[in-house]
N, C-alpha and C positions, 0 to 999 in steps of 0.2 A: 220949420214945422215938422218935417220928417224926423229930424233928430229928436225932437221932443216926444214924438209918438214912439220912436224906438226906445228911448230911455224909459218911458212910462211902461212899455210892454216888458222890457227886461226887468224892471223893478217889480212888476205885478206877477211875473212868472217865476220869481225866486220862491223858495219855500217860505210860506207865510209865517210871520212872527206872531200875528194875532188873527182873530176871527175876521176883522175888517179887511185885512189884506187878502185873506183866503177868499172872501166874498167877491172882491174885485177881480182876483185872478180867475175865479170860476165864471164870473160874468163874461170876461174876456174870452176864455176858452170856449164857452157855449156860443158866444157870438161868432167866433172864428169858424166853428164848425158849420154854423148856419150860413155864413158867407161862402164857405167852401161849396155847399149845396147850390147856392145861387149861381156860382161860377162854373159848376161842373159841366154844364152843357155848352160852354163857350159862347153863349148867346145872351146878350143883355135884354132882359124883359122887365119893364118898370113894375109889372104886377108882382114879380118875385121880390123886388126890392121893397115894395110897399108891404108885402106880407112879412118880410123880415123885420122892417121897422115896427110894424104892429105887434109882432110876437115879442120883440125885445121890450117894447113899452109895456105890454100887458104882463109878461111873465117875469120881467126883471124889475118891474115897478119903478120905472125911471121917467123923468120929465123928458119931453121931446128933445130939448137941447142936449141932455145927457145921452139920449139914444143916438143922436148924430155923432157925438164924440166917441161913444163906444163903437159905433159902426166904423168910423175912421180907424180907430185902433185895431179893431178886429180885422179889417181889410189889410192893414199893414202886417199884422201878425200872421195872417193866412198867407200872404205873399212871401214872408220870410221863413215860414215853417219848413222844416226839412221832412217832417212826417206828421201824421195825425196823432202819434203817441203822446206828444207833449200836451195835447189837449185832452185826449181820452183818458190818460192816466190820472190826471187831476180830477176830472169829472167822476170817473169810476171810484176814486178814493173818497170823494166827498158827497156824492149824490146817492140817495136811496134808490132802490130798484124802480119804484114808481116814477121817480124824477128822471131816471135814465130813459124809461119808456116814453115819458112825456117829451123828452128831447127828441127822440126818434120820431114821434108824431109831429113835432114842430118842423123837423127836417122834411117830412112828407108834405106838410102844408106849403113849404116854400117850393119844393119840387113841382107840386101840382098847381101852383098859383097861376101858371100860364096855360092851364088846361091841357098840358102835354107832358108826359113822363119820358124823359130821355134816358137811354140805357146807362149813361155815365152817372146820372143822378141816382138811379136805383142802385147801381154798383157801389157808389160812395155811401149811401145810407146803409146798405147791407154790411159794408166793411165797418162802419162806425158802430152799428148794432153789435157786431161780433166783438169789437174791441171793448165795448161797454158791457159785455156779457148779458146782452138782452136776448132772450130766447127767440128762436125763429117764429114761434107762435105769436109772441107779442110784437115782433117786427111786422108780420103780416097783418095782425089785428090792428095795429096803428095805421097801416096803409089803408085797410078797408074802412076804418073809422073816418079817416080824412076823405076818402073817395065818397063815402056815404053822405058827408056834409056838403059836398059839391053839388 
């Protein structure tokens, strides 16, 4: 199973030959960043995982079984990644600015799903926002928006 996941990830992260491959690679990169937030505080909380599954299903428009597969692939990709750049470069090159801000908001939703913001979660989201060229104003605005929904 792990070999299949690894091969799929390697295939998806290669420069995309067509729009379909780019879409899959973007989904995987997005999911991997969201997994990174879920794991940033080194504490498993089922509320964060549930928030992640819900966000993937809603924003990626996937069936529940597709979301589980994507989550498995993203977890594997996140474990094997040497840096965030392989994910953020792809996203920055293909997402519009509002899409990148929406991703930062999704990251805040996962970080705050357990009603506790860990400093490692906040640091990670700040770092990703900088790598995606999301302004500090929009970074803080996304945080406040999510906190206001709580």
